[in-house]
C-alpha positions as CSV (number, residue, x, y, z in Angstrom):
1,M,-31.3,-2.3,9.5
2,N,-29.4,-3.0,12.7
3,V,-26.4,-0.6,13.0
4,K,-23.8,-1.2,15.7
5,I,-21.4,1.7,16.3
6,N,-18.1,1.2,18.3
7,S,-15.9,4.1,19.0
8,V,-12.4,3.2,20.2
9,H,-10.6,5.4,22.7
10,F,-13.2,8.2,22.5
11,K,-17.0,8.7,23.0
12,A,-18.9,9.4,19.8
13,D,-21.5,12.1,20.1
14,K,-25.1,11.8,19.1
15,K,-24.6,13.9,16.0
16,L,-21.8,11.5,14.7
17,E,-23.9,8.5,15.5
18,A,-26.9,9.9,13.6
19,F,-24.6,10.7,10.6
20,V,-23.4,7.0,10.6
21,T,-26.9,5.6,10.9
22,D,-28.2,7.9,8.1
23,R,-25.3,6.7,5.8
24,M,-25.9,3.1,6.6
25,E,-29.7,3.3,5.9
26,K,-28.9,4.9,2.5
27,L,-26.8,1.9,1.6
28,Q,-29.8,-0.3,2.0
29,T,-31.5,1.3,-1.0
30,F,-28.9,-0.3,-3.3
31,F,-29.6,-3.9,-2.2
32,D,-32.5,-5.3,-0.3
33,G,-30.5,-8.1,1.4
34,V,-28.7,-5.9,3.8
35,I,-29.2,-7.3,7.3
36,G,-27.1,-4.9,9.4
37,S,-23.8,-3.2,9.8
38,E,-20.9,-2.9,12.2
39,V,-19.1,0.4,12.3
40,V,-15.8,0.9,14.1
41,L,-14.5,4.5,14.5
42,K,-10.8,4.8,15.6
43,L,-8.2,7.5,16.2
44,D,-4.8,6.7,14.8
45,N,-1.8,7.9,16.8
46,G,0.3,8.5,13.7
47,E,1.8,11.9,12.8
48,T,-0.5,12.6,9.9
49,R,-3.5,14.9,10.3
50,E,-5.6,12.3,8.5
51,N,-5.9,10.1,11.6
52,K,-9.7,9.3,11.7
53,I,-10.4,5.8,10.7
54,A,-13.8,4.3,9.8
55,E,-14.1,0.5,9.4
56,I,-17.5,-0.7,8.2
57,R,-18.6,-4.3,7.9
58,L,-21.9,-4.6,6.0
59,L,-23.8,-7.8,6.7
60,I,-25.7,-9.3,3.8
61,R,-27.2,-12.7,3.2
62,G,-24.3,-15.1,2.8
63,Y,-21.6,-12.5,2.7
64,D,-19.9,-9.7,4.6
65,L,-18.7,-6.6,2.7
66,F,-15.9,-4.6,4.3
67,A,-14.4,-1.1,3.8
68,K,-11.8,0.7,5.8
69,K,-11.0,4.4,5.1
70,E,-8.9,7.0,6.7
71,A,-9.5,10.8,6.4
72,L,-9.2,14.2,8.1
73,T,-12.7,13.8,9.8
74,F,-14.8,10.9,10.7
75,E,-17.6,12.2,8.4
76,A,-15.2,12.1,5.4
77,A,-13.9,8.7,6.3
78,I,-17.5,7.4,6.6
79,D,-18.4,8.9,3.3
80,L,-15.4,7.3,1.6
81,A,-16.1,3.9,3.2
82,T,-19.8,4.0,2.2
83,D,-18.9,4.9,-1.4
84,A,-16.6,1.8,-1.5
85,L,-19.4,-0.3,0.0
86,R,-21.9,1.1,-2.5
87,K,-19.7,-0.1,-5.4
88,Q,-19.3,-3.5,-3.7
89,L,-23.1,-3.8,-3.3
90,V,-23.8,-2.9,-6.9
91,K,-21.3,-5.4,-8.0
92,H,-22.8,-8.1,-5.7
93,K,-26.3,-7.3,-6.9
94,E,-25.3,-7.7,-10.5
95,K,-23.6,-11.0,-9.7
96,V,-26.6,-12.3,-7.9
97,R,-29.0,-11.3,-10.7
98,G,-26.7,-12.8,-13.3
99,S,-26.6,-16.2,-11.8
């Protein structure tokens, strides 16, 4: 799977990029039609401590699935977003098989 990672206003280290790539590859086990993903990591300038934002667009045949989550760390935000995408993938898979 092709994984594009964009970090806004900071430089993501190799460890974080490896974490993102690992999570994206795990999503591919739920549905074979995953073409790629676009991950945007941002820092929010708000006053809350939960200012790490992960936006993930999952590219599948005919559709794009999207999740945006905010958490205390980028890893937690990525985990929340991939959980949401996993649910969307399972729902999409059932819809495709049902038709």
